[in-house]
C-alpha positions as CSV (number, residue, x, y, z in Angstrom):
1,X,-74.1,-3.1,51.3
2,X,-72.3,0.3,51.3
3,X,-68.6,0.2,50.8
4,X,-66.7,0.5,54.0
5,X,-63.1,1.5,54.8
6,X,-60.8,-0.8,56.8
7,X,-61.7,1.3,59.8
8,X,-65.3,0.3,59.6
9,X,-66.6,3.7,58.4
10,X,-69.4,3.8,55.7
11,X,-68.2,6.5,53.3
12,X,-71.6,6.6,51.7
13,X,-73.1,7.4,55.1
14,X,-70.6,10.2,55.5
15,X,-71.4,11.5,52.0
16,X,-75.2,11.6,52.3
17,X,-75.1,12.9,55.9
18,X,-72.7,15.7,54.9
19,X,-74.9,16.6,51.9
20,X,-77.9,16.9,54.2
21,X,-76.2,19.3,56.7
22,X,-74.6,21.2,53.8
23,X,-78.0,21.9,52.3
24,X,-79.7,22.8,55.6
25,X,-77.0,25.3,56.6
26,X,-76.6,26.7,53.0
27,X,-80.1,27.8,53.0
28,X,-79.4,30.1,56.0
29,X,-76.4,31.9,54.5
30,X,-77.3,31.9,50.8
31,X,-80.7,33.6,51.3
32,X,-79.4,36.5,53.5
33,X,-77.5,38.1,50.7
34,X,-80.5,37.7,48.3
35,X,-83.0,39.4,50.6
36,X,-82.9,42.9,49.1
37,X,-83.4,41.4,45.6
38,X,-86.3,39.2,46.7
39,X,-88.0,42.1,48.4
40,X,-87.6,44.3,45.3
41,X,-88.9,41.6,42.9
42,X,-91.9,40.7,45.0
43,X,-92.8,44.3,45.8
44,X,-92.2,44.0,49.5
45,X,-90.1,46.1,52.0
46,X,-87.0,44.5,53.5
47,X,-88.6,44.3,56.9
48,X,-91.4,42.0,55.6
49,X,-88.9,40.1,53.5
50,X,-86.8,39.3,56.6
51,X,-89.6,36.8,57.4
52,X,-88.0,34.7,54.6
53,X,-85.1,34.1,57.0
54,X,-87.1,34.1,60.2
55,X,-89.6,31.5,59.0
56,X,-86.9,29.1,58.1
57,X,-85.0,29.6,61.4
58,X,-88.0,29.2,63.7
59,X,-89.4,26.1,61.9
60,X,-85.9,24.6,61.9
61,X,-85.3,25.2,65.6
62,X,-88.8,24.1,66.7
63,X,-88.7,20.7,65.0
64,X,-85.2,19.5,65.8
65,X,-86.3,17.3,68.8
66,X,-89.3,16.0,66.9
67,X,-87.1,15.0,64.0
68,X,-84.7,13.1,66.3
69,X,-87.5,11.3,68.1
70,X,-89.1,10.3,64.9
71,X,-85.8,8.9,63.6
72,X,-85.4,6.8,66.8
73,X,-89.0,5.5,66.5
74,X,-89.3,4.9,62.8
75,X,-85.7,4.5,61.6
76,X,-83.1,7.1,60.7
77,X,-82.6,6.0,57.1
78,X,-86.2,6.3,56.0
79,X,-86.8,9.6,57.9
80,X,-83.6,11.1,56.5
81,X,-84.5,10.1,52.9
82,X,-88.0,11.6,53.4
83,X,-86.4,14.8,54.8
84,X,-84.3,15.1,51.7
85,X,-87.3,14.6,49.3
86,X,-89.3,17.1,51.4
87,X,-86.4,19.6,51.3
88,X,-86.3,19.3,47.5
89,X,-90.0,19.8,47.1
90,X,-90.1,22.8,49.5
91,X,-87.1,24.3,47.7
92,X,-88.9,24.0,44.3
93,X,-92.0,25.6,45.8
94,X,-89.9,28.5,47.1
95,X,-88.5,29.0,43.7
96,X,-92.0,29.1,42.2
97,X,-93.6,31.3,44.8
98,X,-95.6,34.1,43.2
99,X,-95.6,36.4,46.2
100,X,-93.8,37.0,49.5
101,X,-96.1,35.3,51.9
102,X,-96.3,32.2,49.8
103,X,-92.5,32.2,49.8
104,X,-92.5,32.6,53.6
105,X,-95.0,29.6,54.0
106,X,-92.7,27.4,51.8
107,X,-89.7,28.5,53.9
108,X,-91.5,27.1,57.0
109,X,-91.8,23.8,55.1
110,X,-88.1,24.0,54.1
111,X,-87.0,24.8,57.7
112,X,-89.0,21.7,58.9
113,X,-87.2,19.5,56.4
114,X,-83.9,21.2,57.3
115,X,-84.4,20.1,61.0
116,X,-84.6,16.5,59.7
117,X,-81.4,16.9,57.7
118,X,-79.3,18.2,60.5
119,X,-80.5,16.0,63.4
120,X,-81.1,12.8,61.6
121,X,-77.9,13.0,59.6
122,X,-76.1,12.4,62.9
123,X,-78.5,9.7,63.9
124,X,-77.8,8.0,60.6
125,X,-74.1,8.6,60.6
126,X,-72.8,7.9,64.2
127,X,-74.1,4.3,64.6
128,X,-72.1,3.5,61.4
129,X,-68.8,4.9,62.9
130,X,-66.6,3.2,65.6
131,X,-66.1,5.3,68.7
132,X,-62.4,5.6,67.9
133,X,-63.1,7.3,64.6
134,X,-66.0,9.5,65.6
135,X,-64.0,12.7,66.1
136,X,-62.6,12.5,62.6
137,X,-66.0,11.8,61.1
138,X,-67.6,14.6,63.1
139,X,-64.9,16.9,61.9
140,X,-65.8,16.0,58.3
141,X,-69.5,16.5,59.1
142,X,-68.7,19.9,60.6
143,X,-66.6,20.8,57.6
144,X,-69.7,20.4,55.4
145,X,-71.5,23.0,57.5
146,X,-68.5,25.3,57.4
147,X,-68.2,24.9,53.6
148,X,-71.9,26.0,53.2
149,X,-71.1,29.0,55.4
150,X,-68.1,29.8,53.2
151,X,-69.9,29.3,49.9
152,X,-73.3,30.7,50.8
153,X,-72.7,34.5,50.8
154,X,-70.8,34.7,47.6
155,X,-72.9,32.1,45.8
156,X,-76.1,33.9,47.0
157,X,-74.8,37.2,45.7
158,X,-73.9,35.7,42.2
159,X,-77.2,33.8,41.9
160,X,-79.3,36.7,43.1
161,X,-77.7,38.9,40.4
162,X,-79.0,36.5,37.7
163,X,-82.3,35.4,39.3
164,X,-83.0,35.0,43.0
165,X,-85.1,31.9,42.4
166,X,-81.9,30.1,41.5
167,X,-81.0,30.3,45.2
168,X,-83.7,27.7,45.8
169,X,-83.5,25.7,42.6
170,X,-79.9,24.8,43.3
171,X,-81.0,22.6,46.2
172,X,-83.3,20.3,44.2
173,X,-80.8,18.1,42.3
174,X,-78.5,17.7,45.3
175,X,-81.3,16.7,47.7
176,X,-82.9,14.2,45.3
177,X,-79.5,12.6,44.5
178,X,-78.7,12.2,48.2
179,X,-82.2,10.8,48.8
180,X,-81.6,8.1,46.2
181,X,-78.2,7.2,47.7
182,X,-79.5,7.1,51.2
183,X,-81.2,3.7,50.6
184,X,-77.8,2.1,50.2
185,X,-76.6,3.3,53.7
186,X,-76.6,0.7,56.5
187,X,-79.7,1.4,58.5
188,X,-79.4,1.9,62.3
189,X,-82.0,-0.1,64.2
190,X,-85.2,1.7,65.1
191,X,-86.8,1.6,68.5
192,X,-90.2,0.9,67.1
193,X,-92.0,2.5,70.0
194,X,-95.3,1.0,70.7
195,X,-96.8,4.5,71.0
196,X,-95.4,7.7,69.6
197,X,-95.8,10.6,71.9
198,X,-97.8,12.9,69.5
199,X,-98.9,15.3,72.3
200,X,-95.3,15.7,73.6
201,X,-93.9,16.2,70.1
202,X,-96.5,18.9,69.4
203,X,-95.9,20.6,72.7
204,X,-92.1,20.7,72.3
205,X,-92.4,22.1,68.8
206,X,-94.8,24.8,69.9
207,X,-92.7,25.7,73.0
208,X,-89.4,25.9,71.1
209,X,-91.1,27.7,68.2
210,X,-92.6,30.3,70.6
211,X,-89.2,30.9,72.3
212,X,-87.3,31.1,69.0
213,X,-89.8,33.5,67.5
214,X,-89.8,35.7,70.6
215,X,-86.0,35.8,70.6
216,X,-85.7,36.5,66.9
217,X,-88.3,39.2,66.8
218,X,-87.5,40.8,70.2
219,X,-85.0,43.3,69.0
220,X,-87.3,44.6,66.3
221,X,-90.6,44.5,68.1
222,X,-89.3,45.5,71.6
223,X,-88.8,43.1,74.4
224,X,-91.7,44.7,76.3
225,X,-94.1,44.8,73.3
226,X,-97.4,42.9,73.5
227,X,-96.5,40.3,70.8
228,X,-93.2,39.3,72.5
229,X,-94.6,39.3,76.0
230,X,-97.5,37.1,74.7
231,X,-95.1,34.7,73.0
232,X,-93.0,34.3,76.2
233,X,-96.1,33.9,78.3
234,X,-97.4,31.2,75.9
235,X,-94.0,29.5,76.2
236,X,-94.2,29.5,80.0
237,X,-97.7,27.9,79.8
238,X,-96.6,25.4,77.2
239,X,-93.6,24.4,79.4
240,X,-95.9,23.6,82.4
241,X,-98.3,21.6,80.2
242,X,-95.4,19.7,78.7
243,X,-94.1,18.7,82.1
244,X,-97.5,17.4,83.1
245,X,-98.1,15.5,79.9
246,X,-94.6,14.0,79.8
247,X,-95.0,12.6,83.4
248,X,-97.8,10.3,82.1
249,X,-96.4,9.5,78.6
250,X,-95.4,5.9,78.0
251,X,-92.8,7.0,75.5
252,X,-92.0,10.6,76.3
253,X,-90.4,12.7,73.6
254,X,-87.9,14.0,76.2
255,X,-86.5,10.6,77.2
256,X,-85.4,10.8,80.9
257,X,-82.6,8.3,80.2
258,X,-81.0,10.7,77.7
259,X,-81.3,13.7,79.9
260,X,-79.8,11.8,82.8
261,X,-76.5,11.2,81.0
262,X,-74.0,13.6,82.6
263,X,-71.7,14.0,79.6
264,X,-74.7,14.8,77.4
265,X,-76.0,17.4,79.9
266,X,-72.6,19.1,80.4
267,X,-71.7,19.1,76.7
268,X,-75.1,20.4,75.7
269,X,-74.7,23.3,78.2
270,X,-71.3,24.1,76.7
271,X,-72.9,23.9,73.2
272,X,-75.6,26.4,74.0
273,X,-73.1,29.0,75.3
274,X,-70.7,28.2,72.4
275,X,-73.4,28.7,69.8
276,X,-74.3,32.0,71.5
277,X,-70.8,33.2,70.6
278,X,-70.5,31.3,67.4
279,X,-73.7,32.6,65.6
280,X,-73.4,36.0,67.2
281,X,-69.9,36.2,65.8
282,X,-71.0,35.1,62.3
283,X,-73.5,37.9,62.2
284,X,-71.3,40.5,63.8
285,X,-68.5,40.0,61.3
286,X,-70.8,40.9,58.4
287,X,-72.3,43.9,60.3
288,X,-68.8,45.3,61.0
289,X,-67.9,45.1,57.3
290,X,-71.2,46.6,56.1
291,X,-72.0,49.0,59.0
292,X,-68.6,50.3,60.2
293,X,-66.6,49.8,57.0
294,X,-69.3,50.4,54.4
295,X,-68.7,47.2,52.4
296,X,-71.4,46.2,49.8
297,X,-73.3,43.0,50.6
298,X,-71.4,41.0,48.0
299,X,-68.0,42.4,49.1
300,X,-68.9,41.5,52.7
301,X,-69.8,38.0,51.7
302,X,-66.5,37.6,49.9
303,X,-64.6,39.0,52.8
304,X,-66.0,36.5,55.3
305,X,-65.5,33.6,52.9
306,X,-61.7,33.0,53.6
307,X,-62.2,32.5,57.4
308,X,-65.1,30.1,56.7
309,X,-62.9,28.3,54.1
310,X,-60.2,27.8,56.8
311,X,-62.8,26.2,59.0
312,X,-63.8,23.9,56.2
313,X,-60.2,22.7,55.7
314,X,-59.3,22.5,59.4
315,X,-62.4,20.8,60.7
316,X,-61.4,17.3,59.7
317,X,-58.0,17.9,61.2
318,X,-59.6,19.0,64.4
319,X,-61.8,15.9,64.4
320,X,-58.7,13.7,64.3
321,X,-57.2,15.7,67.2
322,X,-60.4,14.8,69.2
323,X,-59.7,11.1,68.5
324,X,-56.1,11.5,69.4
325,X,-56.2,13.7,72.5
326,X,-59.8,13.6,73.7
327,X,-62.8,15.9,73.3
328,X,-62.5,17.6,76.6
329,X,-58.9,18.8,76.0
330,X,-59.4,19.7,72.3
331,X,-62.7,21.4,72.9
332,X,-61.4,23.5,75.7
333,X,-58.3,24.6,73.8
334,X,-60.5,25.5,70.8
335,X,-62.9,27.6,72.9
336,X,-60.0,29.5,74.4
337,X,-58.6,30.2,71.0
338,X,-62.0,31.4,69.9
339,X,-62.2,33.7,72.9
340,X,-58.7,35.1,72.3
341,X,-59.7,36.0,68.7
342,X,-62.8,37.7,70.0
343,X,-60.8,39.7,72.6
344,X,-58.3,40.8,69.9
345,X,-61.2,42.0,67.8
346,X,-62.8,43.8,70.8
347,X,-59.6,45.7,71.6
348,X,-58.0,46.1,68.2
349,X,-60.7,46.7,65.6
350,X,-60.0,50.1,64.0
351,X,-62.5,52.8,62.8
352,X,-61.1,52.7,59.3
353,X,-61.1,49.6,57.1
354,X,-58.0,47.4,57.8
355,X,-59.2,44.0,56.6
356,X,-55.9,42.2,55.9
357,X,-54.1,43.7,59.0
358,X,-56.7,43.9,61.7
359,X,-59.7,41.7,60.8
360,X,-58.8,38.6,58.7
361,X,-56.0,37.2,61.0
362,X,-58.3,37.3,64.0
363,X,-61.2,35.9,62.0
364,X,-59.0,33.0,60.9
365,X,-57.9,32.3,64.5
366,X,-61.6,32.3,65.5
367,X,-62.4,29.8,62.7
368,X,-59.6,27.4,63.9
369,X,-61.0,27.6,67.5
370,X,-64.6,27.0,66.2
371,X,-63.4,24.0,64.2
372,X,-61.9,22.4,67.3
373,X,-64.9,23.1,69.5
374,X,-67.6,21.9,67.2
375,X,-66.6,18.2,66.9
376,X,-65.4,18.0,70.5
377,X,-68.8,19.2,71.9
378,X,-70.8,16.9,69.6
379,X,-68.5,13.9,70.4
380,X,-68.8,14.6,74.2
381,X,-72.6,14.9,74.0
382,X,-73.1,11.7,72.0
383,X,-70.3,9.6,73.5
384,X,-72.4,7.7,76.0
385,X,-75.8,7.8,74.2
386,X,-77.2,4.4,73.2
387,X,-77.8,4.0,69.5
388,X,-81.6,3.7,70.1
389,X,-81.6,7.2,71.5
390,X,-79.2,8.8,69.2
391,X,-81.8,10.8,67.3
392,X,-83.5,12.1,70.4
393,X,-80.1,13.1,71.9
394,X,-78.9,14.9,68.9
395,X,-82.3,16.6,68.5
396,X,-82.1,17.9,72.0
397,X,-78.5,18.9,71.6
398,X,-79.2,20.7,68.3
399,X,-82.3,22.5,69.8
400,X,-80.6,23.8,72.9
401,X,-77.5,25.0,71.0
402,X,-79.6,26.5,68.2
403,X,-81.6,28.4,70.8
404,X,-78.4,29.7,72.3
405,X,-77.3,30.8,68.9
406,X,-80.6,32.6,68.2
407,X,-80.2,34.4,71.5
408,X,-76.6,35.4,70.5
409,X,-77.9,36.8,67.2
410,X,-80.7,38.7,69.0
411,X,-78.2,40.1,71.5
412,X,-75.9,41.4,68.7
413,X,-78.9,43.0,66.9
414,X,-80.1,44.6,70.2
415,X,-76.6,46.0,70.9
416,X,-76.1,47.4,67.4
417,X,-79.5,48.6,66.5
418,X,-79.4,50.5,63.1
419,X,-75.7,49.7,62.4
420,X,-73.9,52.6,64.0
421,X,-70.8,53.9,62.2
422,X,-68.9,54.2,65.5
423,X,-66.7,51.1,66.0
424,X,-67.1,51.2,69.8
425,X,-70.4,49.5,69.7
426,X,-69.0,46.6,67.7
427,X,-66.1,46.3,70.1
428,X,-68.5,45.9,73.0
429,X,-70.4,43.2,71.1
430,X,-67.1,41.3,70.5
431,X,-66.3,41.6,74.2
432,X,-69.6,40.1,75.2
433,X,-69.2,37.2,72.8
434,X,-65.7,36.6,74.2
435,X,-67.1,36.2,77.7
436,X,-69.5,33.6,76.3
437,X,-66.7,31.7,74.7
438,X,-64.7,31.7,77.9
439,X,-67.8,30.4,79.8
440,X,-68.2,27.6,77.3
441,X,-64.6,26.6,77.9
442,X,-65.2,26.5,81.6
443,X,-68.3,24.3,81.2
444,X,-66.3,22.1,78.8
445,X,-63.7,21.5,81.5
446,X,-66.5,20.1,83.7
447,X,-66.6,17.0,81.5
448,X,-64.9,13.9,82.8
449,X,-62.1,12.7,80.5
450,X,-63.0,9.5,78.7
451,X,-60.6,6.7,77.9
452,X,-59.8,6.8,74.2
453,X,-61.4,3.8,72.5
454,X,-59.2,1.3,70.7
455,X,-59.1,1.8,67.0
C-alpha cells in the first residue's frame, strides 16, 4: 500500500501523476525552441519542421476523451502505466528518427501517449484525494505543468545546442521510472463496461482531430483554402454521424450522465474561454520578445521563464485557497487578475524593449491569476463527478479547453502574421485575450457555490 498522509492523500499518486503531466506539457515547450536546429539537421525548411509541433498537438487533443473513457472502462492505474511506457518508447523513437517525416510520425505516437498522461493522471489522482484536499492537490498538479512551461524553453535551448535528440531522450528515464512506481498507487475502481464504444471513440478522435488540425493550420493555409474547408466539412459530417451512433450505443463514449452535471458544464465552458486566453498569452509573450523587441530564441525562452516559475511556486498556494474559500470565488478573482494583467500589457507595452519595467511585472501578475484559475476550474468541473466517470469527465474537460487554447493560438497567429515590428498589433492581441479572460470570469460566476467539505 502506498504511503498516505494523515489527510488521506497518497503522495505516490501525486508524484506519478505530476510526473505524467510534467512530461506531456514539457514536450510542447521544449521542442519549440529546438525547431530551427531540427530543421537544419534533417535538411528541412522550418515550415515543414513545424509539423513536429502540430503532429503532437493534434494527436494529443484528438485522444483526450478516448484516454479518459479507456481509463474508466479498464482502470486508471493500468492505462496510466501503459501511457508512460508508450511515451518513453515514442520519445526514444523520436530521438532515433532518421528524417523529418519519421520524426513527425513518432510525434503523433508521443502526442497520443501524452493525452493519456494528462487525462488519466487526474482519473488516477482525484479518487485518492478527499474532497476537502482536492484544491491543494490540484494546485500541486498544476504546478507540475507550470514547471514544465518554465523549464522547457531554456532547457530546450541548452539541449538543442548540444544535440536536438537529447530533447527527446530526456523523457525516457523519467517516464519508465514513473511507470514502475505507478503499480504501487492505490487503484481506482474500473467500470468494466460490458461493451466498449469503439465506434464512438473513433468518431470522437476523428472529429476533434479534424477540428484541431483545421484551427492549427488555418492561419498558414488560409481559412478559405480547400484543405481547411475540407477539414471543417469533414468535422461537420463526423459530428452528425457521432450523434446518430451515440444515440444507439450501449456505453456511449460521451456519457450523458457526465454532460448533464451542471457544475461540469459551466466549468468546462469557463475552461475553454480561459484556455483561449491562457495559451494565446503564452505564445504572444514569446512573439512580442522575438518579433517586436528582437530577442533571440534562447533569450526569449529565458525571459518568459521567471513568470512561469512564479506560477510553479504559487499554484500550490492557490490550490489551498480553493479549499479554504471555494473554487467559484478563487477562480473568478484569478481570472480578473489575469484580465487586468492583459489589459495593462495592451495599453502599456512600449515599442522599445523595457522588460523589467513594462513586461515582467504584468507577466508575473498574469501568472498569479492563471495559477488561481487553473485548480479552481478543474475542481469545479470534477466536484460532482462520480469516481466511475472521472476519466471521461476529465477527458471531455481537457478536450474542450485544449480546443479553446488551440483557437487562441490560431487567433494570435492570424492577427500577427509575419511578426510585425509595430507594437500596435501586439497590443490589439493582448486586448482580445483580455476580453476572453473577462468572459471566463463571468462564466465562472455562473457556478453555484458549494459547501466546503469537512477535512
